[in-house]
N, C-alpha and C positions, 0 to 999 in steps of 0.2 A: 133872217138877215145873214149875209155872207160878209166875212171880214178877212182881208188878206194884207199881209205886210209885204211890200214890194220895194225893190231898190231901183232908184232912178238911174237909167243907163245913158240917157241922152247927154252928149258932151256939153251942151249948153244948159243942162238941167231942165226944169219945167218952166221955161221962160218963153215969151213971145210966140214964135212959130210952133214949138213943141206943145205949148199949153193950148194954143188954138186948135191944133190937130186933136189933142186929147178931148177938149171940151166939145168939139163937133161930134166926135164919136160918142161921148157920154149922152149928148142930147138925143141920140137915136133910140135910147131906151126909156121906157116908162118908169122904171124904178127910181127911187130916191138914191142919189149917189153922193157920197162925201169923201173928201180926202183929209187926212190929219197928219200933222207934223208937230212934234214938240207940244202936244196938248192943244194945238190950234186946229179947229175943224172948220172946213169950208165946203160950200156947195160946189160939186165938181162940174156942174153945168153952167157955171158963171166964170167967164174968162178973168174978170178982175179979181174975183175971190181966189182962184187958183194961183194967179200971179202973186198974191199977197203971202203965199206960203214961202216964197223965196227958195224953193227946192233946187238943190244943185246935184250934179252927177255924184252918185254914191250915197245920197241921202235915202233914209228909209221912210216910206210913206205908208200910212194905213188907209186902205181902200175899203169903204163900207158900202154895201149895196143892199137895198131892201125893196122888194116888189116882185111882181109876177115873172119878170124876165131877169131876175137877179143873177142866176147862174150864168146865163149867156153874157150879161153885162160884165160881171166880175172877170170871167175868162178873157174877154176881148180887151177890157181896159187894163187889166194886170199885164197882159201880154204887151200892150202898147207902152206902158210905163217901163217895162223891162227891155224895150228895144230902143234903137236910136231914132227918135222922132224928128231930128232936125238938123 
């Protein structure tokens, strides 16, 4: 399992369009992927779950990836979270 703490860079946080872009990318991987904020953990492949985090710009999120393609998934998804998605 790979675990990374990343800071949300998107000006609108992880809402609507940025969350949609993130989830679409997460679904490309076979690994189980979760996001956590303030002890709340959600499935990163579910748009509704990701939106419930209410992540804003500057918030720190824990990305956990477990599976055969975990390293590739963690690299790509962490990079997305640290860029302006929307």
